[in-house]
C-alpha positions in Angstrom: 3.8 25.6 5.9 2.8 22.1 5.0 0.5 21.5 2.1 -2.8 19.7 2.7 -4.5 17.6 0.1 -7.6 15.4 -0.3 -6.4 11.8 -0.4 -8.7 9.0 -1.5 -7.8 5.3 -1.3 -9.8 2.6 -3.1 -9.6 -0.9 -1.6 -11.1 -3.6 0.5 -11.4 -3.4 4.3 -10.4 -6.7 5.7 -10.4 -8.3 9.1 -6.9 -9.3 10.3 -7.0 -12.3 12.6 -3.6 -12.5 14.2 -2.3 -15.4 16.2 -0.7 -14.0 19.4 2.7 -14.7 20.9 4.4 -16.0 17.8 2.2 -19.1 17.9 0.9 -21.0 14.9 -2.7 -21.5 14.0 -2.5 -25.1 15.0 -1.2 -24.2 18.4 -3.3 -21.2 19.4 -6.9 -21.2 20.6 -7.2 -17.4 20.4 -7.0 -14.7 17.8 -6.9 -10.9 18.0 -8.7 -8.9 15.3 -8.4 -5.6 13.6 -9.8 -4.0 10.4 -7.1 -3.2 7.9 -6.2 -3.3 4.2 -3.8 -1.4 1.9 -6.3 1.4 1.4 -6.9 1.7 5.1 -3.2 1.8 5.8 -2.5 4.5 3.2 -5.5 6.7 4.2 -4.8 6.5 7.9 -1.1 7.4 7.4 -2.0 10.4 5.2 -4.6 11.5 7.8 -2.0 11.4 10.5 0.3 13.5 8.3 -2.4 16.2 8.2 -4.3 15.5 5.0 -8.0 14.9 4.5 -8.3 11.2 3.9 -11.2 9.1 2.5 -11.7 5.5 1.5 -13.8 4.1 -1.2 -15.0 0.6 -0.3 -18.0 -1.6 0.5 -18.5 -3.3 3.8 -21.2 -5.8 4.9 -24.6 -4.5 5.9 -24.4 -6.0 9.4 -22.6 -5.7 12.7 -19.3 -6.6 11.1 -19.6 -3.8 8.6 -20.7 -1.4 11.4 -17.6 -2.4 13.4 -15.4 -1.9 10.3 -16.8 1.6 9.6 -16.4 2.6 13.3 -12.7 1.5 13.0 -12.3 3.7 10.0 -13.8 6.7 11.7 -11.5 6.1 14.7 -8.5 6.4 12.3 -9.9 9.9 11.3 -11.0 8.7 7.9 -13.9 10.3 6.0 -16.4 7.4 5.3 -18.7 9.3 2.9 -17.7 6.9 0.1 -18.2 3.7 2.2 -21.1 1.6 1.1 -22.9 -1.1 3.1 -24.1 -4.1 1.2 -24.0 -7.9 1.5 -22.9 -9.9 4.5 -19.3 -11.1 4.1 -16.1 -9.3 5.2 -12.9 -10.4 3.7 -10.4 -11.8 6.2 -6.9 -13.1 6.6 -5.1 -15.0 9.3 -1.6 -13.9 10.3 1.0 -16.2 11.9 4.0 -14.1 12.9 7.3 -15.8 12.1 10.2 -16.2 14.4 13.8 -17.1 13.6 13.9 -19.4 10.5 10.0 -19.7 10.5 8.6 -17.0 8.1 5.5 -14.9 8.7 2.5 -16.6 7.0 -0.7 -15.0 5.7 -3.7 -17.2 4.9 -6.7 -15.6 3.2 -10.2 -16.4 4.3 -13.4 -15.3 2.6 -12.2 -12.8 0.2 -13.4 -13.6 -3.3 -17.0 -13.4 -2.3 -16.7 -10.5 0.1 -19.1 -7.5 0.0 -16.3 -5.4 -1.6 -15.5 -8.0 -4.3 -19.2 -8.6 -5.0 -20.2 -5.0 -5.8 -21.8 -4.1 -9.2 -19.6 -2.4 -11.8 -21.3 1.0 -11.4 -21.7 0.8 -7.6 -19.6 3.9 -6.9 -20.3 7.5 -7.9 -16.9 8.0 -9.6 -17.7 11.6 -10.7 -18.4 12.7 -7.1 -15.3 10.9 -5.8 -13.1 12.5 -8.5 -14.5 16.0 -7.7 -13.3 15.5 -4.1 -9.9 13.9 -4.7 -6.5 15.4 -5.3 -4.6 12.1 -5.0 -6.2 8.7 -5.7 -4.4 5.6 -4.4 -5.0 2.2 -6.1 -3.4 -1.2 -5.3 -2.6 -4.0 -7.7 -4.1 -6.5 -5.4 -7.5 -5.3 -6.6 -6.7 -6.3 -10.1 -6.5 -9.9 -9.1 -10.0 -10.0 -7.6 -12.4 -9.8 -10.6 -13.5 -7.9 -13.7 -15.8 -5.6 -11.7 -13.1 -4.4 -9.4 -10.7 -3.9 -12.3 -13.4 -1.8 -14.0 -14.0 0.3 -10.9 -10.3 0.9 -10.5 -9.9 2.0 -14.2 -13.0 4.2 -14.0 -11.9 5.9 -10.9 -8.4 6.6 -12.3 -9.9 8.0 -15.5 -12.3 10.3 -13.7 -9.7 11.6 -11.2 -7.3 12.3 -14.1 -10.0 14.1 -16.0 -10.8 16.2 -12.9 -7.1 17.2 -12.6 -6.1 14.9 -9.8 -3.1 12.5 -9.5 -3.2 8.7 -9.5 -0.9 6.6 -7.4 -0.7 3.0 -8.3 1.1 0.4 -6.1 1.9 -2.7 -8.2 1.9 -5.0 -5.2 1.9 -8.1 -7.5 1.2 -11.3 -5.6 1.0 -14.2 -8.0 -0.8 -16.4 -5.3 -3.9 -14.2 -5.5 -4.4 -14.8 -9.2 -6.4 -17.7 -10.7 -4.3 -19.5 -13.3 -6.4 -18.3 -16.2 -6.5 -14.7 -15.0 -2.7 -14.7 -14.3 -2.2 -15.0 -18.1 -3.8 -11.6 -18.5 -2.2 -9.9 -15.5 0.4 -8.0 -17.5 -2.3 -6.3 -19.7 -4.3 -5.4 -16.7 -1.3 -3.8 -15.0 -0.3 -2.0 -18.2 -3.7 -0.3 -18.3 -3.1 1.1 -14.8 0.5 2.1 -15.5 -0.7 4.2 -18.4 -3.1 6.1 -16.1 -0.7 6.5 -13.1 1.3 9.5 -12.2 3.2 7.9 -9.3 4.0 4.1 -9.3 5.3 2.0 -6.5 7.3 -0.9 -7.9 10.8 -2.5 -8.0 12.9 -4.5 -10.4 11.2 -7.8 -9.4 7.9 -6.4 -10.7 9.6 -5.3 -13.9 11.0 -8.8 -14.5 8.3 -11.2 -13.1 5.2 -9.2 -14.1 6.1 -7.0 -17.1 8.6 -9.5 -18.6 11.6 -7.2 -18.8 15.1 -8.7 -18.9 18.2 -7.1 -17.4 21.8 -7.4 -18.4 22.8 -7.2 -14.7 22.6 -9.7 -11.8 22.7 -7.3 -8.9 19.3 -6.0 -7.8 20.4 -2.3 -7.6 21.9 -2.4 -11.1 18.7 -4.1 -12.4 16.7 -1.3 -10.8 18.8 1.4 -12.4 18.5 -0.2 -15.8 14.8 -1.2 -15.9 13.0 1.6 -14.0 13.9 4.4 -16.4 12.7 2.2 -19.3 9.3 1.6 -17.7 8.9 5.3 -16.8 9.6 6.3 -20.4 7.3 3.6 -21.9 4.3 4.4 -19.8 4.9 8.1 -19.3 5.1 7.8 -15.5 6.2 10.9 -13.7 7.7 9.1 -10.7 8.5 5.5 -9.7 9.5 4.7 -6.2 10.0 1.6 -4.0 12.2 -0.3 -1.6 14.7 -3.1 -1.6 14.9 -5.4 1.5 17.7 -7.5 2.8 16.6 -10.0 5.5 19.2 -10.4 8.2 19.3 -12.5 11.4 17.5 -11.8 14.7 14.6 -9.8 13.1 16.9 -7.2 11.6 16.2 -6.2 8.0 18.0 -3.6 5.9 15.6 -1.3 3.9 16.8 0.8 1.0 14.4 3.2 -0.7 14.7 4.7 -4.1 12.9 7.2 -6.4 13.1 7.9 -10.1 11.8 11.3 -11.2 12.7 13.8 -13.9 15.2 11.4 -15.4 17.1 11.1 -12.2 17.5 8.0 -10.0 18.0 8.5 -6.3 19.0 5.5 -4.2 18.6 6.3 -0.5 20.8 5.4 2.5 20.0 1.9 3.8 18.3 1.9 7.2 18.1 -0.9 9.7 14.6 -2.2 10.7 14.1 -4.2 13.8 11.0 -6.2 12.9 8.1 -6.5 15.3 5.5 -6.6 12.5 6.4 -6.0 8.9 2.9 -6.2 7.4 2.0 -2.7 6.2 5.5 -1.3 6.2 5.4 -0.9 2.4 2.2 1.2 2.8 4.0 3.4 5.2 6.8 4.0 2.6 4.1 4.8 0.0 2.4 7.3 2.3 5.8 8.9 2.9 6.4 9.3 -0.8 3.0 10.8 -1.5 3.4 13.3 1.4 6.8 14.2 0.2 5.5 14.8 -3.3 2.7 17.0 -2.1 5.1 19.1 -0.1 7.8 19.3 -2.8 10.6 17.7 -0.8 13.7 17.1 -2.9 14.4 13.5 -3.9 17.1 12.8 -1.3 14.9 14.0 1.6 11.8 12.3 0.2 13.4 8.9 -0.1 14.9 9.0 3.4 11.6 10.4 4.9 9.6 7.5 3.3 12.2 4.9 4.3 12.1 6.2 7.9 8.3 5.9 7.9 8.7 2.3 6.7 11.3 1.6 9.4 9.0 2.9 12.1 6.1 0.8 10.8 8.1 -2.3 11.4 8.1 -1.5 15.1 4.3 -1.0 15.4 2.0 -4.1 15.9 -0.7 -4.3 13.3 -0.9 -3.2 9.6 -1.9 0.4 10.2 1.0 2.5 11.4 -0.3 6.1 11.6 2.9 8.1 12.3 3.4 11.8 12.9 5.8 13.7 10.8 7.8 14.5 13.9 8.3 10.8 14.7 9.3 10.1 11.1 11.9 13.0 11.0 13.3 11.8 14.3 13.8 8.3 13.0 15.1 9.7 9.7 18.0 11.3 11.6 18.2 8.2 13.9 17.6 10.4 17.0 15.1 8.2 18.8 15.5 8.7 22.5 15.8 5.9 25.1 12.7 7.1 27.0 10.4 10.1 26.3 9.3 11.8 29.5 
């Protein structure tokens, strides 16, 4: 029998404005929109896998915020921790790449959005912690401002005090950081690493963000050398992530890994045919959390999470809410030609 837990994700709800048909912004005169974000993706995936999922966020107190909240409810998310305040919803524009042209993300009004303008004490962290078994936090929030960083740390501390677990996804994107703040990024990340039970990261985060140096050139060897050092230094119970090899004709090779209990498990590489890769990392994270909740062994957990990521590449949009049956089928590469 599968275990069911209360999953809470903290993060910004954003409007994704996608250019259709592989066009560029300068070519197209139309956009399709959806409400998304790392927290949305994680919570929706966990809800689809049978857990009670909530999101902690602030949306505008207007029709945009109403539409965003309705979208969250349609994903079967509990919106009891969703606040309505202000008038601006963060947004980004997505131009899907093709061939040698890479996919491009351009952020719109994010720094002054309702979520990023909330007061430090806006959320009832004690109430949230009392109703949370697993809290998911994303490093993107650390780049926003001091209030968001305070909220993330406060939530993590309260959840830990209440006996819950903290999942922290490094998700370091240097382009989101102002030059002055980037100098302090390492210390902000270290605060979260010290509070986290499960961390999503890879060797690139270890080198470019935390300043580690490896005696190896190969990425897998760097991973095997650096990740155990980080787990030991910050007392992290589990570190997991993926490595990606970009191939021709929209074919990528995804390899998952997990470090737990002093053991490193490198998974079997799986081929991803890329329709839309945005959010595929969130699908992997959800697979890891679900596997941890249900006590899957390391080999199964890594392959289950990798299969979830592979499937997410085939779904348009950021939010790929996949059933366990679909993931297991993909995990064993048993996808049928047509289901009737």
